[in-house]
C-alpha positions as CSV (number, residue, x, y, z in Angstrom):
1,M,-1.0,7.2,10.6
2,E,0.4,8.9,13.6
3,A,3.9,7.6,12.9
4,Q,3.6,8.8,9.3
5,S,2.7,12.3,10.4
6,T,6.0,12.6,12.2
7,L,8.1,11.8,9.1
8,P,9.6,14.7,7.1
9,A,8.1,15.3,3.7
10,G,9.7,13.1,1.1
11,S,9.6,9.9,-0.8
12,L,9.1,7.6,2.3
13,K,6.1,9.6,3.4
14,D,4.7,9.6,-0.1
15,V,5.1,5.8,-0.4
16,L,3.5,5.2,2.9
17,G,0.6,7.3,1.8
18,L,0.3,5.2,-1.4
19,L,0.4,2.0,0.7
20,R,-2.4,3.3,3.0
21,S,-4.5,4.3,0.0
22,L,-4.0,0.8,-1.6
23,Y,-4.9,-0.9,1.6
24,A,-8.1,1.2,2.0
25,A,-9.1,0.7,-1.7
26,I,-8.7,-3.1,-1.4
27,C,-10.7,-3.2,1.8
28,V,-13.5,-1.3,0.3
29,D,-13.3,-3.3,-3.0
30,E,-13.5,-6.6,-1.1
31,D,-16.3,-5.7,1.3
32,A,-19.7,-6.1,-0.3
33,S,-21.4,-4.3,2.6
34,F,-20.3,-0.9,1.2
35,L,-22.6,-1.7,-1.8
36,R,-25.2,-3.6,0.1
37,Y,-25.9,-0.8,2.5
38,G,-25.6,2.0,0.0
39,Y,-22.3,3.6,1.2
40,L,-21.0,3.2,-2.4
41,S,-22.9,3.4,-5.7
42,T,-22.0,0.8,-8.3
43,E,-20.2,3.6,-10.2
44,N,-18.1,4.5,-7.2
45,A,-17.4,0.8,-6.5
46,S,-16.2,0.5,-10.1
47,A,-13.9,3.5,-9.7
48,V,-12.4,2.0,-6.5
49,R,-11.8,-1.3,-8.3
50,K,-10.0,0.6,-11.2
51,E,-7.9,2.5,-8.7
52,V,-6.2,-0.6,-7.2
53,P,-4.1,-1.4,-10.3
54,K,-3.2,2.3,-10.6
55,L,-1.9,2.4,-7.1
56,C,0.0,-0.9,-7.6
57,A,1.6,0.6,-10.7
58,E,2.7,3.7,-8.6
59,L,4.1,1.5,-5.9
60,R,5.9,-1.0,-8.1
61,P,9.1,1.1,-8.5
62,H,9.3,1.4,-4.7
63,A,8.7,-2.3,-3.9
64,L,12.4,-3.4,-3.9
65,A,13.5,-0.4,-1.8
66,L,10.7,-1.0,0.8
67,N,11.8,-4.6,1.1
68,R,15.5,-3.7,1.4
69,D,14.8,-1.0,4.0
70,R,12.6,-3.4,6.0
71,C,15.4,-6.0,6.1
72,V,18.0,-3.5,7.0
73,A,15.8,-2.1,9.8
74,C,15.5,-5.5,11.3
75,G,19.2,-6.2,11.0
76,E,18.9,-8.9,8.4
77,S,21.7,-9.0,5.8
78,A,21.2,-9.6,2.1
79,A,23.1,-12.9,2.3
80,S,20.8,-14.3,5.0
81,R,17.8,-13.3,3.0
82,R,19.2,-15.2,-0.1
83,S,20.0,-18.2,1.9
84,R,16.3,-18.7,2.8
85,F,15.3,-19.1,-0.8
């Protein structure tokens, strides 16, 4: 979160925010203790569950770019990535 706050406004920052939201939603959705101990109502849990596919849909157009940027950042070429598969 600290690293994201140093990024200038733009698409990377927006995509990282979506990824963070998706991660949080999945964690809440998969952890029954939020319901068990009353942190979430069943209606709120249902809303969280419905949010996951929406966030995935928002992230889908950015998935290839995120993968490409990760590989470029670590110095891996497209040819070496293809040779692994």
